[in-house]
KOLFIFI-981584 format. One record per residue (C-alpha): residue in one letter; x, y, z. Coordinates in steps of 0.02 Angstrom, whole numbers, plus 50000, padded with zeros to 5 digits. Last residue first. Example, Ala and Ser with C-alpha at 12.3 -4.5 7.8 and 13.67 -1.06 7.14 Angstrom:
BEGIN
s506844994750357
a506154977550390
***
This chain:
BEGIN
e449984539450628
q449304556050582
v449054547450399
t447914533750473
v448124516050463
d446904502350443
s447124501950277
v445914498850113
r444894511150086
s444174514249941
v442984524549853
l443124541649950
e442324553349840
l443284573749842
p441884585449785
a441934595549628
d441884614849632
a443704614549626
s443674605949446
v444494589749389
k444534583349206
g445554565249215
p446984556249275
a446724540349330
i448114534349492
v448714552449524
s449464549249692
y449164559349834
l450214568649973
w449734572150153
g449204585150266
v450554592650416
k449434595250555
g450384581750681
t450824597550794
n452724592650807
q452944594350622
m452014610450606
l453204615450744
q454844610150659
a454394619050486
i453884636050603
d455714635050670
s456714649850613
i455054659250572
d455124674150453
f453464665150368
h454204660150201
y455894659750256
n455494645550393
l454474640650260
k455864632850149
y456024621050294
c454954612050196
p453674603350298
s453474583250284
r451794576950214
p450954560350258
q451274548450134
s450274540849967
v448384544749984
q447984540349807
i447084551049677
l445884545749548
a445354558749402
e443594561049339
g442764573549445
w444044571649607
r443694550649670
f444754549449797
i445594532849838
d446274530850032
g448344523750033
i448654527950179
y447204533250283
v445944549350320
n444954553450481
s446334558150593
e447744568250463
t445894579050419
l444674580450300
g443314590050347
d443614603550203
t445004601150078
s446454610150018
l447434605649836
n448864611749813
e449674614749970
g451204626049990
f450934631250177
a450234649250110
p449014642250001
a447944643450096
v447984653950241
f449234658550381
l449654676450345
***
């Protein structure tokens, strides 16, 4: 029930969390460059999807909501390709 992509995520990773990813981080994924732009806000539609009236708010309260990426440079990607951190200029984590 609560497995990816049940929460609407487009990209799921191992090891990256709201506490070790920073706003503005740039990652190389295959040939593409993607940048962390902001924390994600859980959509109210999750309440209907899971038939739990306040799950979006409960997720928000945990701080485990994920983040959004902006595409800096498009390119071919693969699910097998790792995300490689290429730039970090901020000291503000997604969690903060």
